[in-house]
C-alpha positions in Angstrom: 12.1 -13.1 12.0 13.0 -10.3 10.4 11.2 -6.9 10.0 11.2 -7.2 6.4 9.7 -11.1 7.0 7.1 -9.6 9.2 6.2 -6.9 6.9 5.4 -9.1 4.5 3.5 -11.8 6.2 0.8 -8.7 7.3 0.9 -7.4 3.7 -0.1 -11.1 2.5 -2.6 -11.3 5.4 -4.1 -8.0 4.1 -4.5 -9.3 0.3 -6.7 -12.4 0.7 -9.9 -12.2 -0.4 -12.4 -9.4 -0.6 -14.0 -7.7 -3.5 -11.9 -4.4 -5.2 -12.8 -1.1 -3.4 -15.3 0.7 -5.8 -15.7 4.0 -6.5 -11.9 4.7 -5.1 -9.4 7.8 -6.6 -5.9 6.4 -8.1 -5.0 9.8 -9.2 -5.9 11.3 -5.4 -3.7 7.8 -4.3 -1.1 8.8 -6.2 -0.9 12.1 -4.4 -1.4 10.4 -1.2 1.6 7.9 -2.4 3.8 10.4 -3.2 2.8 12.7 0.4 2.6 10.1 2.9 4.7 6.6 1.3 7.7 7.6 -0.8 10.4 7.7 2.2 10.3 4.5 2.8 8.6 2.5 -0.4 9.1 3.0 -4.0 5.9 4.4 -5.2 6.4 4.9 -9.0 8.5 3.7 -11.7 9.8 7.1 -11.5 11.0 7.1 -8.0 14.6 6.7 -7.9 15.3 5.7 -3.8 13.2 4.8 -0.9 14.6 2.3 2.1 15.2 -1.7 1.7 13.0 -2.2 4.4 9.4 -1.7 2.5 8.4 -3.1 -0.6 7.8 -1.1 -3.8 4.4 -0.6 -4.4 4.7 -2.3 -7.8 5.8 -6.0 -5.8 2.5 -5.5 -3.5 0.3 -4.8 -6.6 1.7 -8.2 -8.2 1.0 -10.5 -5.1 -1.2 -13.2 -5.9 -4.6 -12.8 -4.6 -4.2 -9.1 -4.6 -7.0 -7.2 -3.3 -7.6 -3.5 -3.0 -10.0 -3.3 -0.2 -7.7 -5.6 2.1 -4.7 -2.9 1.6 -7.3 -0.2 2.3 -8.3 -1.7 5.4 -4.8 -2.4 6.6 -3.9 1.1 5.4 -6.1 2.2 8.1 -4.9 0.7 11.2 -0.8 0.1 9.8 1.9 -1.4 11.3 4.6 0.4 14.1 6.7 1.0 11.4 4.5 3.0 9.5 3.5 6.5 10.9 0.9 7.6 11.9 -1.0 8.9 8.4 -5.0 9.4 10.2 -6.3 8.3 6.6 -9.9 8.7 6.0 -11.4 5.5 4.5 -11.8 6.9 1.3 -8.2 7.8 1.2 -7.0 4.5 2.4 -9.1 3.2 -0.4 -7.8 5.8 -2.9 -4.1 4.5 -2.1 -5.2 1.2 -2.2 -6.2 1.5 -6.1 -3.3 3.5 -6.9 -1.3 0.4 -5.6 -3.1 -1.7 -8.0 -2.5 -0.2 -10.9 1.3 0.0 -10.7 2.0 -4.0 -11.5 
């Protein structure tokens, strides 16, 4: 199984069925995305390049049954290919809230 398929499988599992995060700051999430995620993911429509190993945030946000709180939980314990970002719960919620805005 390819790494990309494994990554997508994890993301799909992470987006099933918990209520969206409340009080999250999508603007702070955008800042965090530029800082931590943009080397691998396309995090905004203005970004031109990233790796082909990580899905664009817009694709993640369009996954059926997308759930920001599941993404936030996933970000607190990222898979091995992701850097150790040591996000707080609030930062993970902020980043997930931002992802939800880039459909």
